[in-house]
N, C-alpha and C positions, 0 to 999 in steps of 0.2 A: 609426024602428026598421025592421029588415029581417030576414026569416027565410029561412034556407037549409034546404030540406027534402031529406032524403036517403032513397033507397030501400034498405031493408035486405034483403039476400039471405042467408038463413041458411046456405044450402049453401056459400057461399064461405068462411064461417068455418071449416067443416070442412076444406075443401081447403087453406086456409092452414096449418092445424096439421099436415096430413099431408104438405105439400110438402117435398121434399128438395132442390130446386133453387131457390135464391132468385133466380136469373136469370129465372124465370118471371114472367109478368104475371098478376095476379089482379084481381078487381074488389071492392075493399073496400066494406063497407056505409057509407053516408053518415051523418054525424052531424049532428043538428040544431043550428044555431047561431043565437042571437038576440043581436044586438049591443046593448050599452047605448046609451042616447041620449046624444049629445054636443052640448050646446047650442052655438049659433053667435052670435057678436056682430058688430055692424056696425063693424068696424075696418078702415080703409083707410089705407095709408101711401103717401106720394109719394116715390118714388125717382127723382130726376133726371128728373121728368116722366112716369114710369111709375107707374100706380096699382096697388098690390098689396094684395089683401085678406088679412087675418090673423084669421079668425073664431074661431080656437081659442087666442088669446093668453092667455086666462084660465087655461089649463093650465100656463103658465109659473110660476105661484105655487104651487109644490109643497107648501107648508105650509098652503094655504087649505083650509078644511073641505070645500068643494065639490069640490076636486081630490082630496083624500083619499077622498071618497066615490066619485068616478069611478074611482080606482085600485082600490078594493075591488070595484066592479061589473065592471070589466074583468077582474080576476084571477079572479073567480068564473066568468065565461064561459070563460076560458082553461082553468082547472083542471077545470071540468065536461067540457070537450071532451077534454082529455088523459086523464082518468080513464076515458073510454069506449073508448079504444084498448086492445084486449084484452091486448097483450103489453108494456105499459109496465113493469110490475113485473118481468117476466122479463128484460127488457133491463137494468133497474137491478140485478137480482141477478147477472147475468153481468158487468156492468161493475164491480160491487163486487169480484167475484172477480179480475178483471183488474187493478184498481186496488190490490188488497190485497197489496202487496209493499213491503219497506223502501226508503225513498228517502233517500239521503245526499247531502250536499254535500261538496265537497272540503274537507279540513281546512285551517285557517289557523293558522300557528304564531305564538304571542304569548308570548314569553319561554319559560318552561319548559312551557307548556301548548299543546295543540292544541285548537282550537274547531271544531265542525262542527254542522250542522243534520241532524236525523234525524226522519223520520216512520215509525213502525213499520209503517204500512200504511193504516189507516183513521182515524188521529188527525185531528182537524179542523185542527190547526196543527202544523207541525214544531216539535220541541223542540230547544233549543240545549244541546249537551253540551260538556264539556271533559274532557281527560284529560292526565296528565303523561306526556310522551313518546309515541312511536308505539305502545309496548307497554303503556301505562298502562290502568287501568280507567276507562271512560267514566262520568261522573257528570253528572246534570242541573244545568245552570247557570241556565237560565230555561225554564219550561214555560208557554207562553201558554194551554194548555188548562185550567190551574188558575185562570186569571184570569177566565174567562167560561164559563158553562155552555153557552151556545149556540155556542161556538167561533168567535166573530166578532172576537176580539182577535188582532192580528198583531204579532209582535215581531221586530226586526232589530237586529243589532249594527252600529253605524255609525261607530265609530272608537275605537282604542286610544291611550292616552297613550304617550309615547315610551319610558317605562320599563316599560310594560305593567302599571302598578299599577292603572289605572282603565280602564274601557271605558264608552263612551256607547252606550245602546241606545234605540231608538225604539219607541213603542207607537202603533198605529193601530186605531181602532175602527170596526167595521161597514163596512169597505172604503173609508172616507174617505181622501183624500190628506193630511188634517191629521195631523201627527205631534206627539207629546209626548216630549221627551227626558228620560231619567234617567241617572244615573251609578251604576255598580256597581264595588265594589272587587273586583279579580280574585281575590286570594288568599283572602279571607274570604267572598265572595259577598254581602256586605252592600250593600244599596241605600242611597245617601246621600239626604239631604233635597232635593237639587237637583231642580227640576222646571221644564222650559222648554216653554211652550205656544205654539201658533199657528206651529209650524214646518211648512214645506212645501217639498218639492224641495230637500233639504239633507242633507249628511253632517255629521260632526263631525271637523274637522281640528285635531288637537292640536298645541300648541306651548307649552312652558313648563308652567305649572300650570293650564292651561285649554285651551279649544278655540274655533275659529271656526265659526260656523254662520249660516244664513240663515233669516229668518222674516218674516212679515207682521204688520201691526198687528192687534189683536183685531177681528174683524168684529162688526157689530151683532147683537144677539140676534135669533134667528129667521132670519138671513141667512147662517148659517155655510156652507151648502152650495150657495148660488146666487149670492150677490153677487159682483161683480167684485173679484178680488184685486189690490190695488195697493200699492206701497211695499215691495217685496221688498228687505230691507236686511241687511247683514252685521254681526254682533255677535261680541264675544269674551266668553265665559263663563269665569269663574274658579271653580274647585272650591270649593264651600261658600257661595257668595254667592247672593242672591236674583236672579231674572231681571231685576227692575227695576233692578238695579245693573250689568247687563251693559253693556260699553262698545261704543258704536256705532263701527264700523270704516269702514263705507262705505254711503252711500245716495245716491240721485239724485232729490231731490224734484221737479226740473224734468221728469223722465221717469219717472213712477211706474209705467208699464206696461213695466217691464223686469225680467228675472230677473237675479240676481246669485249666482254660484256661486264658492266658494273652495276651494282645496286648498293644502296645505303640502308642500314637497319633503321627501324622506326625511331629509335632514340638518337640517331645521327652519330653514333659512336664508332661504328664499324663500317668500312667500305669493303665489299667483297668483289672479287674479280674472277671471272671464269675465262680461261684461255683454252680455245678449242682449235683442233686441226680440221674440224669439219662438223659433222652432224652426229658424231657418236663419241661420247666420253669427253671430258674436259678436266683440266687442272683447275684447282680452286685456291685462291690466295685471299688473305685478309690484310687490311691496313687499319690500325687503330687511329681514328680521327681525333680523339681527345688527347693524344700524345704527340707532342710536337716532333717533327722530323722522323716519325715512325716509317718503317719500310714495309713493303709487302712481304708477308710470310706465307709459306705454303701450308694449306690445310690438307691438300692432296696433290702430289706430283704424279705425272704420268696420266695417261688417257684411258685407263681401264675402268674408271668409275665415274659416277655422276653425283656430285654433292651440291646441294642447294641449301643456303642458309635461310631458315624460316624466321628466326627470332633471335634477339640478343637481350640479355638482362643480367645484371650483377656479375659480369665477367664470364658469362656462359653463353655458348652458341647452341641453338637448336638446329640440327642439320638433317635434312632428308637425304638418304644415301642408299645406293645399291651395293655398297661394300658389305660382303657377307650376307647379301639379301637380294636375290634376283627380282623379287617383287617389292623391294624397297622397305625401309624402316626409318624411324625417327630417333635420333640419339642426341644427347646433350654433351658438349665438349667444352672444356675449360679454355678460354682465350689465351691465357698466359702460356700454357704448355702445348696446346693443340694436340694432345695425346689421344690417339684412338684406343690405346690399351686401357685408358682410364675412362673411356666414354660410358655414359649411363644411358641405357636403352629406355626410351619413353614410349614408343609404339613399336612393338616387335613385328618382324615380317610375318606374313600369313600366306594362305593359298591364293588370296586375291591381291591384285595389283593396287598398291598405295599410289594413286595417281598424283595427288597433290596434298599439301598441308598448308592451310591459311591460318592467320590469326585475326582476331577481332573481339572487342569487348572483353579482353582478358581471358580468352579461351582459344583452344586449338580446334580446328575443323579439318578432319581427315576425310578426303574424298577417295573412295575406292571404286574400282571397276570390278563388278561381279558379272561375269558373262556379258561383258561389253556394255553394261548399264551402270549408272552411278548410284552409289549408296554413301550417305554422309553421316559421320559420327562427330559429336562434339564432346570435348573433355577438357579437364584442367591442364595446366602447363606440365604437370608431372605425369600425365596420362591417366589420372584417376577420374572417377565420376563419368566414365564413358557411357554415352547414350546415342542410339541411332535416331536421326531426325526423320520423321515420317514424311516421305515425298508423295506427291499426288498419284504416282504410278510408276511403271517401268519406263525409263527414259534417260534423259541427260539433264544434269543439274550443275549449276556453277554459280559462284559468288561467295557468300559467307566470308567477307573480308572487311576490315576497317581498323581504325586506330584503337588503342587500349581503352579510351574513354567512351567509345561509341557503343551504345547499348541496343540500337536498332540497326540490324544488318539487312541486306537484300540478297535474294538469290532468284535465279530463273530456272524454270523447268520446261522441257519440251519433249516431244516424241515425234514419230514419223507422221502422225495424223493431227497433231495439235501444235499450233504455233506457240512460241515462248510466252509463258505467263510469268509475272513478277510477283514475288512474295516478300513480305517482311518477316524477319525472325527476331523475336525479343530474346536477348541473351539471358536476361534474368529469369524469365518464366519458361523459356524453351518453347514458346508457342509461335506458330506460323500463322500469318493471315494473308489472304489474297490482296495484293496491292493493285495489280493491273491485269486484266484479261482481255485478249484480243476479241473484237467483234468479228465473227466469221461470216463469210458469204458462201459457206458450204457446211455440211453436217459431218463432223468427224466420225460419228457413229455409223456412217455408211461404209466405213472401211475397217479392215482388220489388219493387225500387225502381229507377226509371230516370229519366233526364233527356232530354227531347225539346226540339226547337226548332220553333217555328211562326212564321208571319208575321202581324203585326198589320195593321190596316186600311190603313196607309200604307206597308206593306212592311217595316217594322222587324222584325228577328228578335227573338223573345222566347223565353227558356228556361222550361221548366216541369218540375217533378218530378211523376211519376205512380207511384202505389203500388197494388198489388192482389195477390190470391192468385196463387201460382205456377201456371201452366197454365190460367189463366182464359181462356175462349173469348171473343174479341172479336166478339160478335154484336149489339152495340148495345142490349142489354137490361139493363145493369147500373146499379143506383142509383149515382150519382156525386156526390161532394161537392167542389165547386170552391171553394177558399178563397183569398182574396187580401187585400192591404193597399194597396200602391202609394202611399207617401207619406212625407214627413218624413225622407227619407234612411235609412229603416229597412230593413235587409236581412232577408229571409226565407231561412233556411238549414235544412237537414235537422234535424228534432227528433222525439223520440218522444212519442207520446200513446197511453196505454192505452185512452182513449175511442175513438180511431180504429179500434182493433181490432174494435169492435162492427160497424162498417161493413165492414171487410175480411173478417171471418169470414162475413158474409152476402153474399159475392160482390160487394161494393161496390168502387168505385174512388175513391181520394183523389187530387186534383190540386191543385198549388200553383204558379202561375206567378210569375216574378220580374218584376213589372210596372214600367213606368216610374214615376218618382216615388220608388221605393225606392232603396237605396244599394248594391245588389249589384254594379253596374258603374260606380261612381264618381259624381262630382258632375254630370257632364253627363247621366247617366241620371236622376239625381234632378231636375235642372232641366227635363228633357223631360216631366215629369209634374206640374209645379206651376204655380200662377198661371194664365196664359192657356193653358198647355199641358195643363191638367188633363184635358181630354177624351181625351188619349192614354191615360190610365190606364184609363178605361172601355172604350175601343176595344180595348186589350190584353186586358182581361178577357173581353169579348164574343168576341174572336177565339179565346181559349182554349176557350171553350164550343163554338164552331163546330168547332174542331180535334177536340175529344173526340167530337163527333157524327160528323164526317167519317171519323175513324179507327175508328169502330164500338165505341168504349168504351161509349157510351150513346146516348140520344135525349132530346129535349126533355122528354118526359113522365117521364123518370127523373132529370133533372138538377136538383141543388140548388146554390145559391150561398150563401156565408157569408163574413162578415168582421166585425171589431169595431172600434169607434172610427172612425178614418179608413177602416177596412175596412167599417164600417157605412154610411158615405157611399158607398163603392164599390158595395155591394149595392143601396142605395136608388137610386142613379143608374142602374145597369144594369137593374134591374127596371122602372123607369119608362121607360127608353129602349127596352127590348126585352122587354116583358111576355110575348110569345109564346115566348121562347126557353127559359124556365125553368119547372120544375114547382113548385119550392119555393124560398123566400127566407128567410134568417136574418140580418137586419140587427141587430147587437148593439151596444148602447151607442153608437149612431151619431151622427155630426154630420149632421143631416138638414135643418135650417133654416139655409141658407147665408147668409141675409140678416141674421140676428140672433145668430149663434153667438158673435160677439166681445163681446157684452154680458153674458156670464155667466162667473163665476169666472175661469179663466185662458184663456178663449177668445180674448182679445185677442192672446195669444202665438202664435196660428196665422195671423195676418194675413200674415206673410212667406211662408207656404206657399200660402194661398188667395187673398189679397187681401181687400178690405173693401167692403161695399155702400155705404159712405160716399163711396167714389170712383166716379165715373160709369162709367169704363171697366171697373173691376172688377165693378161691379154687374151690368152686362149679361152678363158672363161667368158670374158666380155664379148669376144668375137662370136662365141657359140650362140648368143641370144640377141646381140645388137640388132634392133629392128631394121635399121638402114641396110645392114650387111647381110641379113638373112632373107631378104626378098629374092624370090626365084623367078627367072624369066619364064614366060609362057604359063603363068599360074593364074587361076581365077580367084581373086580375093573378094572379101565382102564389100558391099557398098560402103564407101568410106568418106567421111567428112572430117578432115583434119582441121583443127582450129588453133590459131596462134594470134599474136598481136605484134605490131611494129615496135612498141615500146617495152616489150618483155625483156628486162635486163637481168632476169634470174635464169630462166631457161630460154636462151636466145632463140629467135625465130628461125635461125639457120637450121636447127634440128628438123623443124617441120618442113621448111623449104626443100631441103635435100631429100627428105623422106617422100614428099609429094612427087617430086620430079622422078625419083627412082620407081615409085609405085605405079605412076602413070605409064612408065616405060615397060615395066614387067607384067602388068595386069592384062589378061586376055579375055576376061569375062564381060558380060553386058552391063554389069553393075557400075554405077558412076564412081569415080575416084576424084574427089574435090578437095580443095583447101580453101578455107575461109579465113582471111587475114584482116583482123580488126585494125582500123587506123586510130591513132591516138588512144591506145589502150595498152595494158601491160599484162602481168601474170595473172591478174584476176582481181586483186584488191583495188577498191575504189572505182570499180566499173559503174558508170551511171545507169540509172534505172532504164532509160530509153534503150541503151545498148543491150542490157540484160533481157528485156522483153523481146526485142527483135531476134537476138541470137537464140534464145530458148525456143521461140516459136518456129524458127527455121530448123532447129534440131529435131523437134517433134514431128514437123511436117516431113522431113527427110526420113525419119524412122518409119512413120506410118506408110509413106509412099513406097518405100523399098522393102516393106514386109507385106505389101498388098493388104493393108488393114483399113477398112472403112472407119470413119470417125463420126461422132454424134453431132458435130456442129454443122449448122447450115452453111452452104457455100454455093456460089453460082456455078 
């Protein structure tokens, strides 16, 4: 055990509450922290001749009594610390005010009904509504809040039948990725007896009197949230039958560690199958549903490319592909031959990333990323009559989808300072109209958002969004929250967060770089941050921090870094490589043990992105940056609050448990090193509002306190 003692200066408490300029620096009183004891075991693994100790492996068994006890002791220390920060409750109160506004999704037309999600403001889960026509009276269709007093049950609509008679909906408990599917009759609202369990990473693709879906075999009791998931298979479920009777459509017993995703074209004539070894590249197969006993045929074998079927008509497939196009293109291929040589190009590749292509109202809608912001173009199925749709500004837009006969489509637009607004788009006229605008309890014009470009360690230009108060003096004194991801071809684009306003209102700066490994600038940008090139991602993030300091936004003593999942790895790697550069670190649900990540749940699916320690060459690369293994004894690390959840079955909490135990052992500075373990929560999806508000308030309080930054809210 180790004790950090802090000197309490009563006078500075008074000065904090009286301060009007949060850019000032104060000296907060130090809070005493006594870390729980974490036992060590003598476990040594031989990785290709390198001996690697793993003394905290016992923390991988998250259901063990001694681990549950460790979790309770760690949480007690964390919450005792957070409760002593004098303004946590005031931040929570302000954040609740900011969060308390109606949140709506774009409506989806299903027959005579429109369906949408709505959270009145502080409901734990969004309620699913339906209404007849756009002028109809909304009525509750499914209310997840009535299913669970704690608000930890999440519900999603995952597929309508062709005639809109039925809808499949999924239920997820306590943040787990496991889904249970049910069927509801649209007209009556009656839930049928059908119950499909052990579904994961799947939608419901209806054809005929049932739907296609993907699931795993039932896991062993007690291993539901940690055991490796294998045998992802495709089944067909007919309405009214037991799950045991579902017809197996596709599996690959010789390759159990593959994902299998299916979808049906709008005309219900083609079933497409994507078989993936992980998160990069996939094989694509098709099966003609209008031909009896047809077999799956390959559109693309091997995992070098990504091909997505967008549309089918008259024996032709419209396919979005990165084959011969790093930024993607759209081609038309004959179903009978599936010949790439005879493919006709509909949308050629360009300097900008073709992020997605949707169909609706007999048109194609191409969504491009241009400097990490969306631009939408509408055109005919042959690519002609191309026209850009005018958006409200620079930001993120999504939607523009519907069936062939649908003439009114919906889309949303958002930015860093404006919550999502919903617009209608008339396919015939090409005109947009505002459908729903959020009533705000703040003024977006009080803030500015800009995009800057800086150079990484190797000279590569990297773009970054920066958001702060209008007129903020760049004097190097502002608390700054640097957020990143950098992986899995995922693009970070402008989005609104009411939580972020807590930072901005207190003269803080939010910064989000578009790191290599992401998808903002195409496949080459992604490849430049994966496998052996992963260090580029960390270099980009560290260079972003240097830029913010050099440009006088902030200084090291005011700089916090944050990221979740792969972004948690990013934070863990950067704080171990440059502990002097940051004041605060927030690794959330992070991949932190790079030598054993592939042994849990779906971790094997990330091997195409990271590599595997079972390969000698990959091992040395992974070991060089694995956060757990790069912690050094007798080193002063940033004030750190690790966050995870007991039901996270994507990035299992063992990563965070082991990292916390080792960090508390190695750290010698006065800064606190805490782990916050949410109970009855998972990787993030479906988290109830009450938990979100509490967690975010504690995060901002931790940041302000450990950067000695006064806040503008009143507190005792």
